[in-house]
N, C-alpha and C positions, 0 to 999 in steps of 0.2 A: 459783662456789659454787652455782650452780643447777644441779640434775640434772634431764635430759629424757628422756623414756621413749616410744616411738613404739610405736603398735599399729594393727591393722588392714589390714595388708598380706595379699596374697594373690594366687591365681591366677585369672583371668578372661577371656572371650571379649571380643574387639572389640566395641563398643556398648554393653557392659555398665557397670555402676556399681560404686564401691568408697568407702568412707569411713575416712579415717585420723583418727587421735586422738594428741595430743602432750600429755603430763601433766607440769607442772613441780612438783618438789619444794619449791622457794622461790618465794615471792610475788615477781613482778616487774612492773614498769611499764615495760620495754622491750619492743621488738618482737618478735613470735613470727614465725618464718618457716620456710617449706620449701624445701629444696635438694634436688635429685635427681641420680644419676650413671648413666648408662646404660653398658652394657658398651662398652668401646672408647672411650668419651668421656668429656669433662670435666665435673665437677662443674657444675650449672648453677641460677640462681636460679628456682622456681616462682611462689612467692606469699608475702606478707608480710602482717601484720595488726597496726596499733598498738594501744596500750591504749585510745583512743577509738575504735576500730572501724575506723579508715580502712586501706583495702586497695590492695596493688598485686600486679599479675599479669603475668608474662611473656606475650607476644603468642599463642605457640602454646596455652594454655590458657584464654585469656579466653573466656566464654561456655560453658565446658564445667565449669570447676572453680569451688568456692567456698570461700573460707577465712572462718574465723570463730574468735571465742574467747569463753570464759566466764570473765571475770576472778575471779568468785566461786569458781570451781573450778580456776583455774590451769592452764586446758586450751585448746590449740589444736586446731581440726579444718580437715580438709581434705576436702570433699563432690567426687568425681571422678565424671562423668559422661561418658557417650559415649567411652568410652576407646578409645584407638588402640593398636596395635602400638608405635609410637613412644614411647607412655607409659612402656614398660617400663624400670623403673630401681629401684635402691635409694633409698627417699626419706628424708631427714634432717630432723629438727626442728632447729632452730637460734634460741639468742637471744644477748642482749648484755646486759652489766653495767648500761647505763642507755641511756636514749633517744638516738637519734642525731640529729644537728644537722640533717642535710641530708636531702632525699627520696631521692636517689641512693646514699647511704650504704646503705641496705636491700639494695642488690642486688647488693653485694661480700660473697664468703664470707668473706674475710679479715678482715673488719669485726666477726666474731661469734666471741665465746669460749667458748660454751656449746652442747654439740652431743648429740644423741640416738644410739644405736647403728645406727639405720638399719632400715626395715621394706621387705621386697622386694615389689615390685608387678610381676607378670608379666601381660602382655596378649597372647593368643595369636588368631590368625585363623580 
């Protein structure tokens, strides 16, 4: 029942920065998460943030990306710095009906019920 809308994608050069946003139409205490799908590759977990602000990152973006959320605005953000060509992908916002019972559950796309339409991020050399 939660509707998610991503924004902020675009085309940048390697080493540049970009900021994505995900606005939720319904109020939620569940995790909000970023996944991405690169051309010719499977969808992969990028980062997640819980209601209390706890964050998780895939190793390839640690130290470069920062995920956060503003619960009052029902909005999640992804600040992407030092972008690489390998970061090129469609980025999707995802959430769930309720909080997960385990940490590992946050990393699996099949556990999410609500998805945004995706926003394209293209990084060129």
